[in-house]
C-alpha positions in Angstrom: -41.6 -32.7 -153.1 -38.3 -34.5 -153.7 -35.3 -33.1 -151.9 -32.5 -32.2 -154.3 -28.9 -33.1 -153.6 -27.1 -29.7 -153.3 -23.6 -30.5 -154.6 -22.2 -27.1 -153.8 -23.1 -27.3 -150.1 -21.5 -30.8 -149.7 -18.2 -29.9 -151.4 -16.8 -28.1 -148.3 -17.7 -31.1 -146.2 -15.9 -33.5 -148.5 -12.8 -31.2 -148.6 -12.7 -31.0 -144.8 -13.0 -34.8 -144.5 -10.2 -35.4 -147.1 -7.8 -32.9 -145.5 -8.4 -34.5 -142.1 -7.7 -38.0 -143.5 -4.5 -36.8 -145.2 -3.3 -35.0 -142.1 -3.9 -38.2 -140.1 -1.9 -40.3 -142.6 1.0 -37.8 -142.5 1.0 -37.8 -138.8 1.0 -41.6 -138.6 3.8 -41.8 -141.2 5.9 -39.2 -139.4 5.5 -41.0 -136.2 6.7 -44.2 -137.8 9.8 -42.5 -139.1 10.9 -41.1 -135.6 13.6 -43.4 -134.2 13.0 -44.7 -130.7 16.0 -43.9 -128.5 16.6 -46.5 -125.9 18.3 -45.7 -122.7 22.0 -46.9 -122.5 22.4 -50.4 -121.0 25.1 -51.0 -118.5 24.5 -54.8 -117.8 21.9 -53.9 -115.2 23.9 -51.2 -113.5 22.5 -47.6 -113.2 25.6 -46.0 -114.9 28.8 -46.6 -116.8 30.7 -45.7 -113.7 28.8 -48.2 -111.6 29.5 -50.9 -114.1 33.2 -50.0 -114.1 33.3 -50.2 -110.3 31.8 -53.7 -110.4 34.3 -54.8 -113.0 37.2 -53.4 -111.0 36.0 -55.1 -107.8 35.4 -58.5 -109.3 38.5 -58.3 -111.3 40.6 -58.1 -108.2 42.3 -54.9 -109.0 42.3 -53.8 -105.4 44.3 -56.9 -104.4 47.5 -55.3 -105.7 46.7 -51.7 -106.4 45.2 -50.7 -103.0 47.6 -50.6 -100.0 46.6 -52.5 -96.9 46.3 -51.6 -93.2 46.0 -53.9 -90.3 42.6 -54.6 -89.0 41.3 -56.7 -86.2 41.2 -59.8 -88.5 44.3 -59.1 -90.5 45.1 -56.8 -93.3 42.3 -54.9 -95.0 42.1 -52.4 -97.9 43.0 -48.9 -97.0 40.0 -46.9 -98.3 41.9 -43.6 -98.0 44.5 -44.9 -100.5 42.0 -46.7 -102.9 43.8 -47.9 -106.0 46.7 -45.6 -105.4 49.4 -48.3 -105.9 52.5 -49.1 -103.9 53.2 -46.3 -101.4 56.3 -44.4 -102.4 57.6 -44.2 -98.8 57.2 -47.9 -98.0 60.5 -49.7 -97.3 61.4 -52.5 -99.7 61.2 -56.2 -98.9 64.3 -57.4 -97.1 65.0 -60.8 -98.8 67.8 -62.5 -100.5 66.8 -61.8 -104.1 69.6 -63.8 -105.7 68.5 -66.9 -103.8 64.9 -66.3 -104.6 65.5 -65.8 -108.3 67.6 -69.0 -108.5 64.9 -71.0 -107.0 62.0 -69.4 -108.9 60.4 -68.1 -105.7 58.0 -65.1 -105.4 57.4 -63.0 -102.4 55.3 -59.9 -101.7 54.5 -57.4 -99.0 51.2 -55.7 -98.9 50.6 -57.3 -102.3 51.7 -53.9 -103.8 55.4 -55.0 -104.1 56.4 -58.2 -105.8 59.9 -59.9 -105.8 60.4 -62.8 -108.3 62.7 -64.1 -111.0 61.7 -61.0 -113.2 63.1 -58.6 -110.6 60.9 -56.3 -108.4 57.6 -54.8 -109.6 55.3 -52.4 -108.0 51.5 -51.9 -108.4 50.8 -48.7 -110.3 48.7 -45.7 -109.2 45.4 -45.9 -110.9 43.8 -42.8 -109.5 43.3 -39.7 -111.7 46.1 -37.8 -110.2 49.0 -36.7 -112.5 51.1 -39.3 -110.7 48.6 -41.9 -111.7 46.4 -41.9 -114.8 45.4 -38.3 -114.6 46.7 -37.4 -118.1 45.8 -40.8 -119.7 43.4 -41.1 -122.6 40.9 -43.9 -122.9 43.0 -45.6 -125.7 45.9 -46.0 -123.3 43.9 -48.3 -121.0 43.0 -50.3 -124.1 46.7 -50.7 -124.9 47.4 -51.8 -121.3 44.7 -54.4 -121.2 44.9 -55.7 -124.8 48.7 -55.4 -125.4 50.3 -55.4 -122.0 52.1 -52.1 -122.6 53.4 -49.9 -119.7 51.2 -46.8 -119.4 49.5 -47.8 -122.7 52.2 -46.1 -124.7 53.6 -47.4 -128.0 57.2 -48.5 -127.7 57.0 -48.8 -123.9 58.2 -51.8 -122.0 55.9 -54.8 -121.3 54.0 -54.9 -118.0 55.7 -57.0 -115.4 54.1 -59.8 -113.3 51.8 -60.3 -111.5 49.6 -58.0 -113.6 47.3 -60.5 -115.5 46.7 -58.4 -118.5 46.6 -61.6 -120.7 43.3 -62.4 -118.9 42.0 -58.9 -118.9 42.4 -58.6 -122.7 39.1 -60.4 -123.0 37.2 -57.5 -121.6 34.8 -56.1 -124.2 35.2 -52.6 -125.5 32.3 -51.3 -123.5 33.7 -52.9 -120.3 37.1 -51.2 -120.7 35.4 -47.9 -121.3 33.4 -48.5 -118.1 36.6 -49.3 -116.2 38.2 -46.1 -117.5 35.2 -44.0 -116.5 35.2 -45.4 -113.0 39.0 -44.9 -112.5 38.6 -41.3 -113.7 36.0 -40.8 -111.0 38.1 -41.8 -108.1 39.7 -39.5 -105.6 43.1 -38.4 -106.9 46.0 -39.6 -104.7 49.5 -38.1 -105.1 51.8 -41.1 -105.1 54.8 -41.7 -107.2 55.3 -45.4 -107.5 58.9 -46.5 -107.7 60.2 -47.8 -111.0 60.7 -51.6 -111.3 64.1 -53.3 -110.6 65.7 -55.8 -112.9 66.7 -59.3 -111.7 69.9 -59.4 -109.6 71.3 -61.8 -112.2 70.9 -59.1 -114.8 72.8 -56.5 -112.9 76.6 -56.3 -113.7 
């Protein structure tokens, strides 16, 4: 006896197979549409702050903005005053400023105070204390490094030597953001840096 093909019994199997295939296609399609989120890249550093720390160190910011103390082999960075600028209580350099300005000479003490033909300039407090950059917004650091404006404010005076902002303007946006994040992570130091002094020749 020939076996008859039972159409009605095979229909459920066909339906199950088609539904399974369609679900698989939908699943594959939805997987393709999900964006793959990559972890942030910080030039090989584990975080934005670590990248900022690296850029500050290799950029030589501590040379001027961190006070020094005498070590066994000469002056070293004072880690307790990291990037806090010229100490408010430190006596000024005792030099003949008029003679220096006329000869175009430059002298410094502790590298936080500089005397030259432009007058006297002091390294700023870069810690997140209110006497430093505690109230700053990120865009202010952009204006400091890109335009050389004091405190990154529109209409403010130009930053004085020896701050090499003309070189720092070539930091990328991401690098400036990283530097700002690092500076904001520092220990706040209460230090009001003295205002700059004009050249003796300009004082009447």
